[in-house]
C-alpha positions in Angstrom: 105.9 129.5 91.7 102.7 129.6 89.6 102.9 126.7 87.2 99.7 127.2 85.3 96.7 124.9 84.4 97.2 121.2 83.7 97.7 120.1 80.1 94.8 118.4 78.3 94.4 114.9 79.6 96.2 115.6 82.8 94.3 115.5 86.1 95.9 117.1 89.2 94.9 117.0 92.8 96.5 117.9 96.1 97.0 115.2 98.8 95.0 115.3 102.0 96.8 116.5 105.1 98.6 119.5 103.7 101.2 121.0 106.1 101.1 118.6 108.9 101.0 115.1 107.3 103.7 115.2 104.7 105.5 118.4 105.4 104.6 119.9 102.0 103.0 123.4 102.1 99.5 123.0 100.8 99.9 119.2 100.4 101.6 117.1 97.8 100.9 117.6 94.1 99.5 114.4 92.6 99.0 113.8 88.8 97.2 111.3 86.7 97.5 110.9 82.9 98.1 108.5 80.1 101.6 109.9 79.8 102.7 109.5 83.4 105.5 107.0 83.8 104.8 103.3 84.2 107.6 102.9 86.8 111.2 103.2 87.6 113.6 100.8 85.9 114.3 97.8 88.2 113.1 99.8 91.3 109.8 98.2 92.4 109.8 99.9 95.8 110.3 103.4 94.4 107.7 102.7 91.7 105.2 101.6 94.3 105.8 104.7 96.4 105.7 107.1 93.4 102.5 105.6 91.9 100.6 104.8 95.1 96.8 104.8 94.7 97.0 105.2 90.9 98.4 108.8 91.2 101.9 110.0 90.5 103.3 111.5 93.6 105.5 114.4 92.4 107.3 115.2 95.6 106.2 118.9 95.1 104.2 120.8 97.7 101.6 123.0 96.2 98.0 124.1 95.9 95.4 124.5 93.2 93.6 127.9 93.2 90.0 128.6 92.5 91.0 129.4 88.9 92.4 125.8 88.5 96.0 127.0 88.3 98.7 125.1 90.1 101.1 126.9 92.4 104.3 124.9 93.4 105.4 125.9 96.9 108.5 123.7 97.4 109.9 120.2 97.1 108.6 118.1 100.0 112.2 117.1 101.0 113.2 120.8 101.0 110.5 121.9 103.5 112.1 122.6 106.8 110.2 121.5 109.9 111.5 123.6 112.8 109.7 123.5 116.1 106.6 122.1 114.5 106.4 124.9 111.9 106.8 124.1 108.2 109.0 126.6 106.4 109.4 126.7 102.6 113.1 126.9 101.8 112.2 128.7 98.5 110.4 131.5 100.5 113.4 132.1 102.7 115.7 132.0 99.6 113.6 134.6 97.9 113.8 136.9 100.9 117.6 136.5 101.2 118.1 136.9 97.4 116.3 140.2 97.6 119.2 141.6 99.6 121.6 143.5 97.3 124.7 141.7 98.7 123.5 138.2 97.9 124.4 136.7 94.6 123.3 133.1 95.3 121.6 131.3 98.2 120.5 127.9 99.2 118.4 127.3 102.4 118.5 123.9 104.1 117.4 122.3 107.3 120.2 121.2 109.6 119.9 119.2 112.9 118.9 121.1 116.1 118.6 119.5 119.5 116.0 122.0 120.5 113.8 122.3 117.3 114.5 119.0 115.5 115.9 121.0 112.6 116.7 124.6 112.1 117.2 126.9 109.1 120.6 127.4 107.7 121.4 129.6 104.7 124.4 129.0 102.4 125.2 132.3 100.8 127.5 133.5 98.0 128.0 137.2 98.1 127.9 139.5 95.1 131.3 140.6 93.9 132.7 143.2 96.2 129.7 143.1 98.5 130.0 142.9 102.3 127.3 141.9 104.8 127.4 140.1 108.1 125.5 137.0 109.3 123.5 139.1 111.8 122.6 141.7 109.1 121.2 139.0 106.8 119.2 137.3 109.6 117.8 140.7 110.6 116.8 141.3 106.9 114.9 138.1 106.9 113.1 138.9 110.2 112.0 142.3 108.7 110.7 140.7 105.5 109.1 137.5 106.8 107.8 135.9 110.0 110.6 135.6 112.6 110.4 131.8 112.7 111.3 131.7 109.0 114.6 133.5 109.4 117.8 131.4 109.3 119.4 130.7 112.7 122.8 130.6 110.9 124.4 131.7 107.7 127.4 130.2 106.1 129.3 132.2 103.4 130.5 130.1 100.5 132.5 130.7 97.3 130.0 128.5 95.3 127.1 126.2 95.7 126.8 122.5 94.4 124.8 122.5 91.2 124.0 120.0 88.5 125.3 120.5 84.9 122.0 122.3 84.1 122.5 124.7 87.0 120.0 123.3 89.5 121.0 123.4 93.2 121.8 120.0 94.7 120.4 120.5 98.1 120.8 116.8 99.0 124.6 117.3 98.6 124.5 120.6 100.6 122.5 119.0 103.4 124.5 115.7 103.6 127.5 116.9 105.7 125.3 118.3 108.4 123.2 115.0 108.7 126.1 112.6 108.5 126.1 109.9 111.1 122.5 110.5 112.2 120.0 107.6 112.1 117.0 109.8 111.6 116.4 113.0 109.8 113.3 115.2 110.2 112.9 115.5 106.4 
């Protein structure tokens, strides 16, 4: 998603390391300004993490183009690392959403013994639409690199959202990671 140029008085940069170090496509977006938060209320550890090295760590993966415009790729925690490849959940969601039978979609990483984590799509079908799991996976493989296609699709009646309509991926991921000591993301 192209976010535009920074506001006056705001400096942006992308963290070193990009894909490999923190899992964020293009690296993590960092911001510095006189209007960036001073800290989180009574949460010193979170404050220290978020404001490390004098930069606000947004949690977004992105890149800054030659024209100075910022493009947000995905939330760091929503990047799926499968078999050593970083996959943007948003990219996979866009491909699935382009299928006429799909009304809503959320793509998450779920545990995989072989790959560390694998891609799972949670799909709400359009009213009266019919499509199989295999058809949607094949659709993804036609439109994107094969490793970006979900390995499984679960059909749902609805997806967990906030009052403002944002997907709550942490809630969607939670049941799959329950009881595990370590998550890839």
